N, C-alpha and C positions, 0 to 999 in steps of 0.2 A: 154652043161654042164657048161662051163665057163660063158656063157651069163646068165644062170640061177642064178649062184652064184652072179654074179655082180648085177643082178636085186634085189636079196634079200638084198644085202648090201645097195643098193640105197634106198630101202623102209625103212630099219632100220634107216638109217641116217636121212631120212625125218621125221620119227616118233620122233627121238631124238630131232631134232630141234623144232618140234611142241611142245613137252613136255617142252622144255626150255622156250619157249614163254609163256606157261601157268603158269609155276611156277614164272616167272618174273613178270607177271601181278598180281599174288596172293600175292607175297612177294617182293616188290620193293627194300627192304633194305637188302636182303640176302647177306651174305659176300662170299658165295661160291656156285657153281652150283652143283646140285645133278645129279647123274647118273640116268639112266632109272630105275635101280633096286631100287633107293631110292625114287621113286615117292610116295607122301603121300597117305595113305589110308584114307578112310572116317572118321575113328576114329581120326587119326592125324589131319585131316583138321578141325574137330570139336573142338579139343583141342586148336589148333592154333587160331581159331576164338574166343574161350572163353577167351584166354589170351589177345587178342586185346580188347575185351569188358572191361576186368578188367582195362587195362591201360587207356581206355577212362573214366571209372568211377572214377579212382583215380585222373585223371586230373580235372574232374568236382568237386570232393570233395575238392581238393587242392585250386581251384579257389574260391569256396564258403567260405572256411576257411579264405582266404586272405581278402575277402569282409567283413566277420564278424569282423575280427580283425581291419580292417580299420574303420568300423562303430563304433566299441567300442572305438577305439582311438579318433575318432572325438567327440563322445558323452562325453567321459571323459574330453576332452579339453574344450568343452562348459560348462561342469559342474564346472570345476575348474575356468574358466574365469568368471562364474556367481558369484563367491564369492569375486570378487574384484571390486574396483571402477574404472571407466574409467580413464586410465592413463593420459589423457589430463587434466582431472579435478584434479587429484592428483598433477600434475605439477603446476596447477593454485593455489591450496591451499598452496603448498610449497612457491610459489612466494608471496602470500598474507602474509604468516607468516614472510617471510624475510623482508617485508616492514614495519611490525608492531613492535612496542617496547612494550614488555610484561613484565613490571617490577614485576608484581605480579605472574608471571609464570602460568597464567591461561590456557595457551595453551600447557602445558607440554605433554598432551596426543597426540599432533600432531607429536611428535618425534618418535613414534613407531607404527607399524602396518598399517592397511589399514583404510582410513577415514570412510568408511561405516560399515565395519565389526568390527572395533576396537573402535567404539563409540568416535570419536574425539569430544572434547568439542565444542558445538555450531554447529556441522555439523549433519544435519538431512537428511537422504536419503530416496528415494523410497524403499518400502519393497519388491520390485520385480525387476527383470532385465527387460530392455527394448529390443528393436529389435536387438540391437548390442550385446546382451549377457552380458552387463556390468551393474553394479549398478551406479546410478547417484545421485548427490547432489540435494536435493529438497529445503532445507532451510539452510541459514547461519545466525545463531542468536548469535551475539557477543555483546549483549546488556549489557551495564554498567559493563565492565570488566577492567576499568582503562587502556585501551589501548591507546597508542599514535603512532606516526609514520605517514605513509601515506597509501593511498589505491592503491594497485597495479593494473595496467591496465589488468593484467591477470584475474581479476574478470570476464571479458567478456567471458572467456572460460567456465564458469559454465553455459552451454547453456540450462540446464533444470531447472534452479533455479526459485523458485516461491517467496521466501522471502529473502531479503537482509537487515539485521538489524545490524547496528553499532551504535545504539542510545546511547547517554550519555557516550561517551568516550572523549578522548582528541586528536582525529585524526586531523591532519592539511593537508595542501596541497590542491590540486584541486580534483574535482570529475572526475574520469576517464570517458572519452567519450565512452570507450568500454562497459560500462554498457548498452548502447543503443543497443548492440548486443544480449542481453538476452531477446528474444521475449516472453519467457514464464513468465517473471517477473510480479508479482502482487502487491507486497508491497516493496517499496523502502524507507527505514527508516534510515536516516542519521542525524537526528536532535540531538542537544546537543553536538556538536563537535566544532572544530576550523577550519572548512573547509573554503577555500577562493577561489578566482578566479570567473569565470563566470559559468552560467548554460550551460552545453553542449546542443547544438541543438539536438543531437542524442537521448536525453532522451524523446523528443517529439514524437518519433516513436515507442514507446513500446506499442504494440497493446492490451496487457492484463493488463496494469497497473491500479490497483484500487486505490492505495494511494501513493502519493509522498509527503514525509515529510522531509523537509530539513531545518526546522526552527531552531533557536538558533545556527546560524553559522555566518560566516563573508563573505557570498556570495555577490558579487557586480555585476554591469552590468544590462542589461535589461532582461526582461522575454522574452525568444525566442518565436517567432510567431509559431514555430513548436509545441509548447505545445497545440495549438488549435486542434491538431490531436489526443489527448488522449481521445478517445471516451468512454472508459470504466472507466475513472478516476472519483471517487466520492469524494476524499479528496485531496485538494490542499493546503498544509501547507508550506508557504514560509515566515512566519512572523519572526521578529527579525533577520533581516539580513541587508544588505546595498544595496539592489536592488534599481535601479533608472530608470528614464524615465517613459514613458507612459505605463499604463496597456493596453495590447493589447485587443482591443474590440473583436478580433476574439475568445477570450476565451468564449464568449457568445454562441459559437457553440457547446460547450461541453454538450451533452445531459444527461449525468449521474451525473454531478457535484452536490454535496450536500454542501460541505464546501469549501469556498474560503477565506483563511486566509493570508492576505498580510500586516498585521499591523506591525508597528515599522520598517519601511524601509525608503528610501529616494525617494519614488515615486512622480512623478509630473504629470502635465497635467490636465486631467478632469476625472470625474467619467463616465465610459461608460454607456450610457442609455440602450445599448443593453443587459446589464445584466438581465434586466427584462424578456428576452426571454428564460432564462434557466428554464426549466419546473420543475426541482427538487431541486433548490437551497434553502437550509435551513439556512445557516449561511454565512453572508457577513460581514467580519471583516477587516476594512482598517484603523484602528486608527493610529495616529501619522505618517502621511505622509503629503505632502504639495501640495494639489490641489488648490493652491492659486487663488482666484478670481472666482472660479466656484461654482455652486450650486448643490443641490441634485436633480437629474432628477425626474420629475413628474412620469415617468414610474415605479419608484421604488414602487409606491403604487399598482402595479399590480403583485408583486411577492408573489403569494398566498400561497406558501409553506414556506415562510420565518419564521424562529423561532427567529433569532437574527440579528439585524442590528446595527453595531457599527462603527461609523464614528467620534470618538472623536479626537479632535486636528488635524484637516485636513485642516485648513484655509478656510473652506467653508463659503459662503456668501448667501444672499437671504433668501427667505421664506422656511418653511418646507412644503413639499407637503402633500396632504391628504393621510394618512396611515391607515385610518379607515378600509379599505378593507382587511388588513392583519390579518385575523381572527386567525391565528396560532401564531402570534407574542408573544414571551415571554420576550424579552429583547430589549430595545431601548436606545442607548447611542449616542447622538448628541452633547455632551458637548464640551466646550473649542473650539468653532468656533466663527464666527462673524455673526451668523444667526439673521435675523431681522423679523419684523412684529409681529403678535400675535401668540400665541400657538394655533394650530388648535382645534376647539371646537368639532369636530366630536368625537364620543365615541371611545376609544381605544379598542383593543382586550380584551375580557374577560379573556384571559389566561395570560395577562401581569403580570410580577413580578417586573420589573425594568424599570423606565423611568428616564433618566438623560438628562436634557436640560440645565444644569447649565453652567455658564460662557459663556453666549451669549449676545445678544442685544435685547432680546424679550421685548415687551411692552404690555400694556393692562392688562386685568384682568386674574386671574387664572381660567381656564375653569373647568367644572364639571368633576371631577375624581372619583365620587362615583360609586358604582356598579361594582367595580373591586375586586372580592373576593380573588385573589391571590397576590395582590399588596403588595410588601415588601419595596420598595424604590421609593420615588418621590423626585427628586432633581431639584429644580428650583432656587437655590441660584445664586447670582451675575448676575442678570439681571436688567431690568427696569420695572418690573411688578408693577401694582398699584391696587387700589381697596381694597377688603376685604380679610381677612384670612378665607378660607372655613373651616367649621366645620362638613361637612357631608361626608367627604371622608371615615372616619372609620365607618360610620353608616352601620349597618347590616353585618359588618365583624365579623367572628367568630375567636377568638384568643384561640387556644388550644396548649398545649405543649409550645415550645419555639418560636412559630410564633410571628413575630413582624412587625411593620410598622414604617419607618423613613420618616418624611416629613420635608425636608430641604428647608426653604424659606428665608434664611438669605440674607441680603444685597440687598433688593429690596425697593420699595416705598409703601408697604402695610400700609394702614391708620387705619383700624378698623377690628373688629371681626364680622363675620356673624353668629349669633346664639350663643348658649351656648358653652363656651370653657371648656369642661370637658372630654378630651380624656382618654381612658383606659390606664392602666399602661403599656401595651404593645406598645403604640404609643409614639414615640419621635417626638415632634414638636419643630423645631428650628426657631426662629424669630429674632435673633440678627441682628442689622443693619437696621431695619425697623422703620418708624415713629411711628407705633403703640406701640412700646416699650416705647415711651416717654409720652404716655397719662396716667395720674395717675388713680388709681382705676379701671383699665380695667381688671376685672375678674381674679385677681391674675396673671397677665400676666408676672410678673417678672421672674417666674420660667422657662419661655420659651425664655427669652431674654438674656441668658448668651452666650458668644462666646464659641463655642465648635465645634470640628471637629467630623465628623461622626465616624472616626476611634477610638475616645475616648469613644464611647458609649459602655458600658459593656453589653455583651450578645446580642447585636443587630446583625441584618443581619445574623442570624444563618442559619441552613440547610433549604432547601425548597423542596417542592414537585413539581418538574418540569418534565413533561413527554416528554422532547425532548431526542433525541437519537444520540449522546450525545451533551451537550452544553459546548463548550470550553470557556475559559476565557483567560486573559493575563498570568495566572499562568502556571507553567510547567505541562506537561502531564505526567501521570504515566502509564506505559505500562507493562502489564503482558503477556508474550508470551505464557503462559500456559492456558490462558483463550480462550475459543472458543464460539462464534467468537471473533476476536480481538476487544477489546473495549478500547478506549482511553478516559480517564476521568480526568478532572482537579482534582488535589489532594485536593483542599479545598472545592469543590462543591459536595454535595451529591445529587444524581439524582435517580429518578425512571425511568428506561429505559423502554419505552413503546413499 
């Protein structure tokens, strides 16, 4: 009997322990143990399982909400960041403003707001954000704003800039070498200021530069050899400065160059014959330099795209090469040199408008200049020419509107008239200082023998129809930043852009 009761107690204890292990595995976080009588029923077990599933779902939903809020916060951050200019560029613009003297308060808009979204004067930005989520400055156009002061080196931080325009202000100091960091730069326009110092080598490594225009300043020193790396540059305007030394012949490697303007400097040495290798060169303007004792290379007769060749007052000597192959040539000025020999007899380009060979040492007769329908000016004064005054130059020319022709043969040794001297009223013939003016009864020649300057001729040398694109002169350039594409045209010369 006692053993039987003890066996029952043992079996009950064993069952109780087994139940505890079951409940412990089912609910590991229970705070108290249940007795055997509290063992869960099937219904309680199902409810407990359902509550567990709900907790899992709530955790999943909570995590999803956190992810959504995080995404929304990031999206809003990118949106608000897209409405502002790159802070580094804002800092650069502030530095630029601090270095400038703005007596006319033209940059007052720079004192408030954001450069790109608040329309700062002269600051043009891309109309969309770039990969970094910021707006960036595309153009800095501060043309003719009466600004003085200096250029801040922080300009180099405008790393997406395409146009840098400070033309026709009164800015002094040197050109910051940091501009060479702006690899995107296409137009560098600094002409018409008071900049001094030398040309930074770093400018020669701007891979996208189309135009470098630093004329009308006080730049000195040599032209860096690094400029021969400007493979995309079409316009090279360095005239009216104080550049010195030899013109680097390496510039002939520039495949895109169209305009090379280096006139009115202190350049010396020789004229590089290699310039004839530039396939697209249209304008070569080197007036008022000192290439003493050197001559014009014969190879210049091979520059088939040339529209203008101007080598006035360069101390050149020797004979003029044959330029008859330059079929596109509109303008030729070799005046005020010590050129000798005879004027080439080969026919000039039928497109020629101006031939100026005055103030040289040419001898012999005046060659045939007839058959040049667009000719406006033929200047041969102050030479040693002899023979007859030609009267066929204006033959078959049509004079309409204000078209005119000036023939300046003053101060030579011309002895007589070939043919009938009866030029149209649109033709100005100047013969003062020739023996022919001393011969009496010479076809009323007196009216052509008065001493007169071409500048005194009323209504002469008016507008012309020239189809070059464009043709510069020694006059200032007028630039309108609102024209597309950018066109630089001499203010006094009316052109038909072809």
